[in-house]
ChimeraX commands (.cxc) that place a marker at each C-alpha (Angstrom):
marker #1 position -24.69,-12.80,-60.83 radius 0.5
marker #1 position -24.74,-12.18,-57.11 radius 0.5
marker #1 position -26.57,-9.16,-55.66 radius 0.5
marker #1 position -23.27,-7.97,-54.18 radius 0.5
marker #1 position -21.54,-7.95,-57.56 radius 0.5
marker #1 position -24.53,-6.26,-59.20 radius 0.5
marker #1 position -24.36,-3.47,-56.64 radius 0.5
marker #1 position -20.59,-2.99,-56.95 radius 0.5
marker #1 position -20.69,-2.87,-60.75 radius 0.5
marker #1 position -23.62,-0.44,-60.58 radius 0.5
marker #1 position -21.64,1.90,-58.34 radius 0.5
marker #1 position -18.51,1.57,-60.46 radius 0.5
marker #1 position -20.32,2.33,-63.74 radius 0.5
marker #1 position -22.82,4.84,-62.38 radius 0.5
marker #1 position -25.87,2.87,-63.55 radius 0.5
marker #1 position -27.86,0.00,-62.12 radius 0.5
marker #1 position -27.53,-3.54,-63.44 radius 0.5
marker #1 position -30.95,-4.30,-64.93 radius 0.5
marker #1 position -30.14,-7.70,-66.45 radius 0.5
marker #1 position -27.24,-10.14,-66.30 radius 0.5
marker #1 position -27.35,-13.11,-68.69 radius 0.5
marker #1 position -24.73,-15.79,-68.23 radius 0.5
marker #1 position -22.54,-16.51,-71.25 radius 0.5
marker #1 position -20.71,-19.72,-72.09 radius 0.5
marker #1 position -17.25,-20.30,-73.45 radius 0.5
marker #1 position -15.04,-19.36,-70.52 radius 0.5
marker #1 position -12.97,-22.13,-68.95 radius 0.5
marker #1 position -11.84,-20.18,-65.87 radius 0.5
marker #1 position -14.22,-17.30,-65.17 radius 0.5
marker #1 position -17.96,-16.74,-65.04 radius 0.5
marker #1 position -19.06,-14.44,-67.87 radius 0.5
marker #1 position -22.15,-12.26,-68.28 radius 0.5
marker #1 position -23.81,-9.99,-70.80 radius 0.5
marker #1 position -25.02,-7.10,-68.66 radius 0.5
marker #1 position -27.64,-4.45,-69.46 radius 0.5
marker #1 position -27.46,-1.20,-67.48 radius 0.5
marker #1 position -30.19,1.24,-66.55 radius 0.5
marker #1 position -28.67,3.95,-68.78 radius 0.5
marker #1 position -29.01,1.74,-71.87 radius 0.5
marker #1 position -25.44,0.53,-72.06 radius 0.5
marker #1 position -24.59,-3.14,-72.51 radius 0.5
marker #1 position -21.27,-4.48,-71.27 radius 0.5
marker #1 position -19.41,-7.74,-70.84 radius 0.5
marker #1 position -18.48,-8.77,-67.30 radius 0.5
marker #1 position -16.36,-11.62,-66.13 radius 0.5
marker #1 position -15.74,-12.57,-62.54 radius 0.5
marker #1 position -13.94,-15.21,-60.51 radius 0.5
marker #1 position -14.87,-16.12,-56.95 radius 0.5
marker #1 position -11.28,-16.85,-55.95 radius 0.5
marker #1 position -9.25,-14.88,-58.49 radius 0.5
marker #1 position -5.60,-14.43,-57.48 radius 0.5
marker #1 position -4.73,-10.86,-56.57 radius 0.5
marker #1 position -4.04,-8.66,-59.57 radius 0.5
marker #1 position -5.41,-11.04,-62.22 radius 0.5
marker #1 position -8.09,-8.78,-63.72 radius 0.5
marker #1 position -5.97,-5.66,-63.39 radius 0.5
marker #1 position -3.21,-7.38,-65.36 radius 0.5
marker #1 position -5.68,-8.39,-68.05 radius 0.5
marker #1 position -7.02,-4.86,-68.41 radius 0.5
marker #1 position -3.47,-3.55,-68.65 radius 0.5
marker #1 position -2.60,-6.18,-71.26 radius 0.5
marker #1 position -5.57,-5.28,-73.44 radius 0.5
marker #1 position -4.61,-1.61,-73.34 radius 0.5
marker #1 position -1.02,-2.53,-74.22 radius 0.5
marker #1 position -2.19,-4.46,-77.28 radius 0.5
marker #1 position -4.50,-1.62,-78.30 radius 0.5
marker #1 position -1.58,0.84,-78.36 radius 0.5
marker #1 position -0.44,-0.71,-81.65 radius 0.5
marker #1 position -3.70,0.17,-83.41 radius 0.5
marker #1 position -3.22,-3.03,-85.39 radius 0.5
marker #1 position -6.22,-5.17,-84.56 radius 0.5
marker #1 position -9.28,-4.53,-82.46 radius 0.5
marker #1 position -9.35,-5.44,-78.78 radius 0.5
marker #1 position -12.30,-4.69,-76.48 radius 0.5
marker #1 position -12.04,-1.56,-74.35 radius 0.5
marker #1 position -11.42,-2.26,-70.68 radius 0.5
marker #1 position -14.02,-0.18,-68.82 radius 0.5
marker #1 position -13.49,-1.13,-65.18 radius 0.5
marker #1 position -11.98,-3.81,-62.99 radius 0.5
marker #1 position -11.53,-4.79,-59.38 radius 0.5
marker #1 position -9.02,-7.17,-57.87 radius 0.5
marker #1 position -10.81,-7.15,-54.52 radius 0.5
marker #1 position -13.44,-9.76,-53.74 radius 0.5
marker #1 position -15.64,-10.08,-55.69 radius 0.5
marker #1 position -13.06,-9.58,-58.43 radius 0.5
marker #1 position -14.33,-8.63,-61.87 radius 0.5
marker #1 position -13.47,-7.11,-65.23 radius 0.5
marker #1 position -15.90,-5.02,-67.30 radius 0.5
marker #1 position -15.25,-4.86,-71.04 radius 0.5
marker #1 position -16.90,-3.40,-74.08 radius 0.5
marker #1 position -19.53,-5.88,-75.28 radius 0.5
marker #1 position -18.88,-7.13,-78.80 radius 0.5
marker #1 position -21.85,-8.74,-80.51 radius 0.5
marker #1 position -20.39,-11.08,-83.13 radius 0.5
marker #1 position -21.56,-10.98,-86.73 radius 0.5
marker #1 position -20.82,-13.41,-89.52 radius 0.5
marker #1 position -17.15,-13.42,-90.47 radius 0.5
marker #1 position -16.24,-11.35,-93.50 radius 0.5
marker #1 position -14.85,-13.18,-96.50 radius 0.5
marker #1 position -11.40,-11.72,-95.89 radius 0.5
marker #1 position -11.48,-12.45,-92.13 radius 0.5
marker #1 position -8.40,-14.69,-92.14 radius 0.5
marker #1 position -6.39,-12.33,-94.33 radius 0.5
marker #1 position -7.31,-9.37,-92.12 radius 0.5
marker #1 position -6.35,-11.34,-89.02 radius 0.5
marker #1 position -2.99,-12.20,-90.54 radius 0.5
marker #1 position -2.28,-8.61,-91.54 radius 0.5
marker #1 position -3.37,-7.36,-88.13 radius 0.5
marker #1 position -1.12,-9.79,-86.28 radius 0.5
marker #1 position 1.82,-8.88,-88.52 radius 0.5
marker #1 position 1.25,-5.19,-87.78 radius 0.5
marker #1 position 0.91,-5.90,-84.05 radius 0.5
marker #1 position 4.17,-7.84,-83.99 radius 0.5
marker #1 position 5.99,-5.22,-86.06 radius 0.5
marker #1 position 4.88,-2.46,-83.68 radius 0.5
marker #1 position 7.49,-3.83,-81.33 radius 0.5
marker #1 position 8.11,-3.66,-77.61 radius 0.5
marker #1 position 10.73,-2.06,-75.36 radius 0.5
marker #1 position 12.40,-5.41,-74.71 radius 0.5
marker #1 position 11.99,-9.12,-74.15 radius 0.5
marker #1 position 9.64,-9.07,-71.18 radius 0.5
marker #1 position 7.41,-6.44,-69.62 radius 0.5
marker #1 position 7.54,-3.91,-66.82 radius 0.5
marker #1 position 4.96,-5.99,-64.91 radius 0.5
marker #1 position 4.08,-9.62,-64.37 radius 0.5
marker #1 position 0.75,-11.14,-65.38 radius 0.5
marker #1 position -1.05,-14.48,-65.55 radius 0.5
marker #1 position -1.52,-17.44,-67.83 radius 0.5
marker #1 position -5.05,-18.51,-67.01 radius 0.5
marker #1 position -5.07,-18.08,-63.24 radius 0.5
marker #1 position -1.40,-19.03,-62.82 radius 0.5
marker #1 position 1.08,-16.21,-62.08 radius 0.5
marker #1 position 3.54,-15.56,-64.89 radius 0.5
marker #1 position 6.87,-13.73,-64.68 radius 0.5
marker #1 position 7.78,-11.22,-67.38 radius 0.5
marker #1 position 11.27,-10.45,-66.09 radius 0.5
marker #1 position 13.32,-8.70,-68.78 radius 0.5
marker #1 position 15.96,-10.75,-70.58 radius 0.5
marker #1 position 18.69,-9.93,-73.09 radius 0.5
marker #1 position 17.18,-12.04,-75.84 radius 0.5
marker #1 position 14.21,-14.19,-76.80 radius 0.5
marker #1 position 15.84,-17.60,-76.08 radius 0.5
marker #1 position 16.65,-16.58,-72.50 radius 0.5
marker #1 position 13.23,-15.06,-71.90 radius 0.5
marker #1 position 11.36,-17.98,-73.48 radius 0.5
marker #1 position 13.19,-20.50,-71.34 radius 0.5
marker #1 position 13.36,-18.63,-68.03 radius 0.5
marker #1 position 9.89,-17.03,-68.04 radius 0.5
marker #1 position 7.81,-19.45,-70.08 radius 0.5
marker #1 position 9.09,-23.04,-70.39 radius 0.5
marker #1 position 11.01,-23.53,-67.14 radius 0.5
marker #1 position 8.26,-22.26,-64.76 radius 0.5
marker #1 position 5.67,-24.58,-66.34 radius 0.5
marker #1 position 8.12,-27.47,-66.27 radius 0.5
marker #1 position 8.92,-26.81,-62.60 radius 0.5
marker #1 position 5.23,-26.75,-61.64 radius 0.5
marker #1 position 4.61,-29.99,-63.52 radius 0.5
marker #1 position 7.57,-31.64,-61.77 radius 0.5
marker #1 position 6.46,-30.41,-58.33 radius 0.5
marker #1 position 3.03,-31.97,-58.93 radius 0.5
marker #1 position 4.44,-35.27,-60.13 radius 0.5
marker #1 position 3.12,-34.84,-63.66 radius 0.5
marker #1 position 6.40,-35.54,-65.47 radius 0.5
marker #1 position 9.07,-38.17,-64.99 radius 0.5
marker #1 position 12.85,-37.96,-64.94 radius 0.5
marker #1 position 13.07,-38.84,-68.62 radius 0.5
marker #1 position 11.00,-35.84,-69.67 radius 0.5
marker #1 position 12.90,-33.58,-67.29 radius 0.5
marker #1 position 16.17,-34.78,-68.86 radius 0.5
marker #1 position 14.84,-34.03,-72.35 radius 0.5
marker #1 position 13.96,-30.48,-71.33 radius 0.5
marker #1 position 17.36,-30.05,-69.71 radius 0.5
marker #1 position 18.90,-31.02,-73.04 radius 0.5
marker #1 position 16.63,-28.56,-74.82 radius 0.5
marker #1 position 17.73,-25.75,-72.51 radius 0.5
marker #1 position 21.30,-26.16,-73.74 radius 0.5
marker #1 position 20.38,-25.77,-77.42 radius 0.5
marker #1 position 17.30,-23.55,-77.29 radius 0.5
marker #1 position 19.12,-20.60,-78.85 radius 0.5
marker #1 position 19.67,-22.73,-81.94 radius 0.5
marker #1 position 16.08,-23.94,-82.05 radius 0.5
marker #1 position 14.19,-20.64,-81.95 radius 0.5
marker #1 position 15.70,-19.17,-85.10 radius 0.5
marker #1 position 17.92,-16.18,-85.84 radius 0.5
marker #1 position 17.88,-13.13,-83.53 radius 0.5
marker #1 position 14.99,-10.71,-84.06 radius 0.5
marker #1 position 13.91,-7.50,-82.34 radius 0.5
marker #1 position 11.23,-7.86,-79.64 radius 0.5
marker #1 position 7.65,-8.10,-80.90 radius 0.5
marker #1 position 4.37,-7.14,-79.28 radius 0.5
marker #1 position 2.71,-10.50,-78.66 radius 0.5
marker #1 position -0.73,-11.46,-77.42 radius 0.5
marker #1 position 0.92,-14.28,-75.51 radius 0.5
marker #1 position -2.09,-16.63,-75.32 radius 0.5
marker #1 position -3.37,-16.56,-78.87 radius 0.5
marker #1 position -5.56,-19.60,-79.49 radius 0.5
marker #1 position -9.03,-20.02,-80.98 radius 0.5
marker #1 position -10.77,-19.18,-77.72 radius 0.5
marker #1 position -9.16,-15.75,-77.61 radius 0.5
marker #1 position -10.08,-14.86,-81.19 radius 0.5
marker #1 position -13.43,-13.12,-81.46 radius 0.5
marker #1 position -15.55,-11.61,-84.25 radius 0.5
marker #1 position -16.93,-8.10,-83.85 radius 0.5
marker #1 position -20.23,-6.63,-85.03 radius 0.5
marker #1 position -18.82,-5.93,-88.49 radius 0.5
marker #1 position -17.46,-9.45,-88.97 radius 0.5
marker #1 position -13.85,-8.42,-88.39 radius 0.5
marker #1 position -11.29,-10.16,-86.13 radius 0.5
marker #1 position -10.89,-9.06,-82.55 radius 0.5
marker #1 position -8.48,-10.34,-79.88 radius 0.5
marker #1 position -9.76,-10.99,-76.37 radius 0.5
marker link #1:1,2 radius 0.2
marker link #1:2,3 radius 0.2
marker link #1:3,4 radius 0.2
marker link #1:4,5 radius 0.2
marker link #1:5,6 radius 0.2
marker link #1:6,7 radius 0.2
marker link #1:7,8 radius 0.2
marker link #1:8,9 radius 0.2
marker link #1:9,10 radius 0.2
marker link #1:10,11 radius 0.2
marker link #1:11,12 radius 0.2
marker link #1:12,13 radius 0.2
marker link #1:13,14 radius 0.2
marker link #1:14,15 radius 0.2
marker link #1:15,16 radius 0.2
marker link #1:16,17 radius 0.2
marker link #1:17,18 radius 0.2
marker link #1:18,19 radius 0.2
marker link #1:19,20 radius 0.2
marker link #1:20,21 radius 0.2
marker link #1:21,22 radius 0.2
marker link #1:22,23 radius 0.2
marker link #1:23,24 radius 0.2
marker link #1:24,25 radius 0.2
marker link #1:25,26 radius 0.2
marker link #1:26,27 radius 0.2
marker link #1:27,28 radius 0.2
marker link #1:28,29 radius 0.2
marker link #1:29,30 radius 0.2
marker link #1:30,31 radius 0.2
marker link #1:31,32 radius 0.2
marker link #1:32,33 radius 0.2
marker link #1:33,34 radius 0.2
marker link #1:34,35 radius 0.2
marker link #1:35,36 radius 0.2
marker link #1:36,37 radius 0.2
marker link #1:37,38 radius 0.2
marker link #1:38,39 radius 0.2
marker link #1:39,40 radius 0.2
marker link #1:40,41 radius 0.2
marker link #1:41,42 radius 0.2
marker link #1:42,43 radius 0.2
marker link #1:43,44 radius 0.2
marker link #1:44,45 radius 0.2
marker link #1:45,46 radius 0.2
marker link #1:46,47 radius 0.2
marker link #1:47,48 radius 0.2
marker link #1:48,49 radius 0.2
marker link #1:49,50 radius 0.2
marker link #1:50,51 radius 0.2
marker link #1:51,52 radius 0.2
marker link #1:52,53 radius 0.2
marker link #1:53,54 radius 0.2
marker link #1:54,55 radius 0.2
marker link #1:55,56 radius 0.2
marker link #1:56,57 radius 0.2
marker link #1:57,58 radius 0.2
marker link #1:58,59 radius 0.2
marker link #1:59,60 radius 0.2
marker link #1:60,61 radius 0.2
marker link #1:61,62 radius 0.2
marker link #1:62,63 radius 0.2
marker link #1:63,64 radius 0.2
marker link #1:64,65 radius 0.2
marker link #1:65,66 radius 0.2
marker link #1:66,67 radius 0.2
marker link #1:67,68 radius 0.2
marker link #1:68,69 radius 0.2
marker link #1:69,70 radius 0.2
marker link #1:70,71 radius 0.2
marker link #1:71,72 radius 0.2
marker link #1:72,73 radius 0.2
marker link #1:73,74 radius 0.2
marker link #1:74,75 radius 0.2
marker link #1:75,76 radius 0.2
marker link #1:76,77 radius 0.2
marker link #1:77,78 radius 0.2
marker link #1:78,79 radius 0.2
marker link #1:79,80 radius 0.2
marker link #1:80,81 radius 0.2
marker link #1:81,82 radius 0.2
marker link #1:82,83 radius 0.2
marker link #1:83,84 radius 0.2
marker link #1:84,85 radius 0.2
marker link #1:85,86 radius 0.2
marker link #1:86,87 radius 0.2
marker link #1:87,88 radius 0.2
marker link #1:88,89 radius 0.2
marker link #1:89,90 radius 0.2
marker link #1:90,91 radius 0.2
marker link #1:91,92 radius 0.2
marker link #1:92,93 radius 0.2
marker link #1:93,94 radius 0.2
marker link #1:94,95 radius 0.2
marker link #1:95,96 radius 0.2
marker link #1:96,97 radius 0.2
marker link #1:97,98 radius 0.2
marker link #1:98,99 radius 0.2
marker link #1:99,100 radius 0.2
marker link #1:100,101 radius 0.2
marker link #1:101,102 radius 0.2
marker link #1:102,103 radius 0.2
marker link #1:103,104 radius 0.2
marker link #1:104,105 radius 0.2
marker link #1:105,106 radius 0.2
marker link #1:106,107 radius 0.2
marker link #1:107,108 radius 0.2
marker link #1:108,109 radius 0.2
marker link #1:109,110 radius 0.2
marker link #1:110,111 radius 0.2
marker link #1:111,112 radius 0.2
marker link #1:112,113 radius 0.2
marker link #1:113,114 radius 0.2
marker link #1:114,115 radius 0.2
marker link #1:115,116 radius 0.2
marker link #1:116,117 radius 0.2
marker link #1:117,118 radius 0.2
marker link #1:118,119 radius 0.2
marker link #1:119,120 radius 0.2
marker link #1:120,121 radius 0.2
marker link #1:121,122 radius 0.2
marker link #1:122,123 radius 0.2
marker link #1:123,124 radius 0.2
marker link #1:124,125 radius 0.2
marker link #1:125,126 radius 0.2
marker link #1:126,127 radius 0.2
marker link #1:127,128 radius 0.2
marker link #1:128,129 radius 0.2
marker link #1:129,130 radius 0.2
marker link #1:130,131 radius 0.2
marker link #1:131,132 radius 0.2
marker link #1:132,133 radius 0.2
marker link #1:133,134 radius 0.2
marker link #1:134,135 radius 0.2
marker link #1:135,136 radius 0.2
marker link #1:136,137 radius 0.2
marker link #1:137,138 radius 0.2
marker link #1:138,139 radius 0.2
marker link #1:139,140 radius 0.2
marker link #1:140,141 radius 0.2
marker link #1:141,142 radius 0.2
marker link #1:142,143 radius 0.2
marker link #1:143,144 radius 0.2
marker link #1:144,145 radius 0.2
marker link #1:145,146 radius 0.2
marker link #1:146,147 radius 0.2
marker link #1:147,148 radius 0.2
marker link #1:148,149 radius 0.2
marker link #1:149,150 radius 0.2
marker link #1:150,151 radius 0.2
marker link #1:151,152 radius 0.2
marker link #1:152,153 radius 0.2
marker link #1:153,154 radius 0.2
marker link #1:154,155 radius 0.2
marker link #1:155,156 radius 0.2
marker link #1:156,157 radius 0.2
marker link #1:157,158 radius 0.2
marker link #1:158,159 radius 0.2
marker link #1:159,160 radius 0.2
marker link #1:160,161 radius 0.2
marker link #1:161,162 radius 0.2
marker link #1:162,163 radius 0.2
marker link #1:163,164 radius 0.2
marker link #1:164,165 radius 0.2
marker link #1:165,166 radius 0.2
marker link #1:166,167 radius 0.2
marker link #1:167,168 radius 0.2
marker link #1:168,169 radius 0.2
marker link #1:169,170 radius 0.2
marker link #1:170,171 radius 0.2
marker link #1:171,172 radius 0.2
marker link #1:172,173 radius 0.2
marker link #1:173,174 radius 0.2
marker link #1:174,175 radius 0.2
marker link #1:175,176 radius 0.2
marker link #1:176,177 radius 0.2
marker link #1:177,178 radius 0.2
marker link #1:178,179 radius 0.2
marker link #1:179,180 radius 0.2
marker link #1:180,181 radius 0.2
marker link #1:181,182 radius 0.2
marker link #1:182,183 radius 0.2
marker link #1:183,184 radius 0.2
marker link #1:184,185 radius 0.2
marker link #1:185,186 radius 0.2
marker link #1:186,187 radius 0.2
marker link #1:187,188 radius 0.2
marker link #1:188,189 radius 0.2
marker link #1:189,190 radius 0.2
marker link #1:190,191 radius 0.2
marker link #1:191,192 radius 0.2
marker link #1:192,193 radius 0.2
marker link #1:193,194 radius 0.2
marker link #1:194,195 radius 0.2
marker link #1:195,196 radius 0.2
marker link #1:196,197 radius 0.2
marker link #1:197,198 radius 0.2
marker link #1:198,199 radius 0.2
marker link #1:199,200 radius 0.2
marker link #1:200,201 radius 0.2
marker link #1:201,202 radius 0.2
marker link #1:202,203 radius 0.2
marker link #1:203,204 radius 0.2
marker link #1:204,205 radius 0.2
marker link #1:205,206 radius 0.2
marker link #1:206,207 radius 0.2
marker link #1:207,208 radius 0.2
marker link #1:208,209 radius 0.2
marker link #1:209,210 radius 0.2
marker link #1:210,211 radius 0.2
view
């Protein structure tokens, strides 16, 4: 961790950074386990060229998930979207998974989804990895899923020459029948949005936690 970042985090948290140990597992950001002079230990991630607003959006998203009280998410302590950009989170030291870990995860996700959301979309945009992601409100899930999730990724892939005309034609055909493919209408759910194994953590009691 650079001396500049150590100093900024120290000022932000009101305690000096005594130790910063690099952690593995992140595919985009640098991650550290940080010990502070007041005895606290926190998790810090940083990105040398983070797009503006990336860490602020992540902190906001974690707080939005936590509102449901359904499944644990780490507390967002501080962030900065200026260079050097960073996010400080509660440090979770993983323990061995409880025997009912998978069942508790399933129940927690069901409760999170059932908590609901004001609509299909959000009142702010965010990121998928380091790529900007629109959350423009839509009347229903099929419209939102196509316009704010599938189509932007497809367009970026086409612009970079990563797909051919045949694949583009297949997606165009999908766009015309997507309402039939996604199932019957349902009310909006509160979704993590990037829920894969790398964003599932275990806390100090062996319970599931979303990061």
